[in-house]
Structures are given as structure tokens and as C-alpha cells.
N, C-alpha and C positions, 0 to 999 in steps of 0.2 A: 347557072349558078347554084351551088349547093345550098341546102337550108342553113347550114352552119354559116356560111358567108352571108347569106340574106339577113340573117339575125344579127350578125355582126354590123352590117351596114344599116339595118333598121335601128340598132341601138345608137349609132352615131347620128342618123337622120333625126331620131326623136330628140336627142339631146340638142342638136342644132336648131331644129324647129321650136323646141321649148324655149331655148334661150332667146330666139328671135321674137317669139311671142311675148316673152317676159320683159325683155329690155330693148328690142330693136324696133318695135312699131312706132313708138313715140318720136324718136329722132327722124324716122322716115316722113312722118307728118309734118315736121319742121322743114327739113331739107328738101322735100319733094311733094309740096302740098297738092299739086295738081294730080298726082297719081296715088295719094294716100289719104288725104283729108277731104271729106265731103262738104265740110262747112268752113267758113272763114272765121278767124277770131276765136274767141272762147266758146266751146261747144260742149254742152251736157252729153250730147250723143257720143262724141269722141271719147270723153271720160268713161262713159259706160262700156263702149266697145273695147277700149284699152284695158279696163278692169276685167272684162270677160276674157279677153285674149291672154292677159297676164296670168289669170288663174289657170286657164287651159295650159299655158306654158309650164307652170309649176308641176302639174300633173303629168305632162309629156316628159319632163325631165325625170320624174319619179318613175315613169313607165319605161324609160331608157334602161334602168337597172334590170328589169325582167319583162321584156316585151310580150312574151307568150302569156303571161299572167294578166296582161292589160290589153288584150286584143279588142275588147268592146270599146275602150277609151279610143284606141287607135282608129277603129272603124268609125266611131262617132267623129273624130277629127276629119277623117276622109270625107264622109257624106256631108257633114255640116260645112266643109270647105267648098264642096262641089255646089251645094245649094246657095250658100252665101255668095259665092262667086258668080253663079248664074243670075241671081237676083241683081247683083251689082252690075253685071254686064248689060242686062236689060235696061237698067236705069241709066247707065252711061251712054248707051245708044239712043235711048229716048230723049235724054237731056244732053245735047252735044257739049254743053259746057263742061261735063264730066267725062269726056271721051279719053282723057289721059289716064283714067283709072283702068282702062283696058290693057295698059302696058305696065301698070303698077300693081295695086292690090289684087285686081281680079286675076291677072296672069299668075301671080305668086300663089294665090290660093289653089288654082288649078294645078300648078306644078307641085305644091305640097301634097295635095290629094293623090296625084298620080304617083308620086314617089312613095308615099306611105302605102298605097294600095299595092304597088308592085313588090315592095319589100315585105309585106305582112303575109304570113301564111294564112291561106283561106280555109284549110282543113284542120279538123281537130286532131291534135297530135296524140299518137298512142302513148308517148312519154309523159303527157301532162299529168295523168293520175298518178303515175309513179313519182314524178317530181314532187307533186304535192305530198305524197306519202313520205318520201324521204325527208322533205322539209319539216313536215309535222313531227316526225319521230326524232329528227335531229334537234328540234327545238323543245326538248324535255318532255314531250307527251308520252314518250316510250321509256322514260327513265326507270319505270318500275321493272322493266325486263331486264334480266341479266345482260351484260354487255355482249358476251360471246353469242347469245341467241339473237340479239338485234343485228350483230354484225353478220351473222350467218344468213338472216332473213334478207339483209341488204345485198349480199353477194348473190344470193339466189334470184332476187328481183333483177339485179344488174345483169345476170347471165341470161335470164329470160328475155329481157328487153333487147339485149345485144343480138340474140338469136332471132328475135322477131324483126329486127331492123326497123325501129320506129321511123316515121316519116320526118320527125323533127329531132333535133339534138337533145339529148338528155344529159344534164350536167350532174355527174355523181360526187362532185367535190363539195357540195354545200352541206 
């Protein structure tokens, strides 16, 4: 799979996971409590976990717009999902009343971690610095320069990056 396709799928995955974290977890605790809710009845723990995951969901949706700029958030999601899933797996095995979680929230956290890890580039892209420069200059930090000089600098930068064939896609449309 090319890096361009990986990032396209990563954007979609981040959006889906973010939406699921934001609005999908609570309904799952209602309709499948044996796989998603660790306590019966009203639970302060559940409210806290839902608030944390909803917040993470908002930031994952935000990261879906530019995944390369949010790699640390994505890797936090991957590793925190692995750790949280592992802790819950041990607890579900130790307390067999919670065994249903192995097929519910535990499995889903491992799938999310695996999917995001597979789709997220692990290397620092050569194009990142250039993308940042282009974005900064296009957001009025370079307005003092005459337009022709700025355009020439962008074209030269674009030519150098194309010749260097960066490992990650560089979007020159921003």
C-alpha cells in the first residue's frame, strides 16, 4: 500500500474511531452491558471513562484532517488502547463474571490499536518540514515578501522535494 493510500485510510479510520469514541460507547454499554459496562446501574467510573474517551474522540476527529501533524496523538491512542485492553483482559480472565469483555471492549481496543498502528507512518517524513513551511508562509507570515519571490521559493521547494521523492506525500495545495 502506498503512503498516500495509507494516509487516506488513516484519515477515514481516525474519523470513524473518533466518532465511535465520541458517541458510540455509551449506547454499547446500554445494549451490550456484558461486553462494555464493568458495573451495573449508575456508575461514576463509567461516566469518567466515557468522558475521557469522548474527549479523545474529539481530538481524533480533529487529527483526521491532518494525520501526519498529529502522529503523537495517534501513537498515544495506539499504546493507551493496548495497555487499557491488556489490563481489562487480565481482569476479565481473573474475574470470570467479566469474561464477555474479551469479545467486547477488550477486542475492540486491540483492533483499533492494530489498525491505527498499521496505517500510521512510523518514520519522520522528509516532507513534514516543507509542509510546515508552506503552511506557515501561506498563513500570512510571509506576506511581507513580494508575491513573485514567495511563489518562486515555493516552486523551488516543490521541485527539490519532488526530486528527493519524500517517503510521505506532500500536499502543495494548502
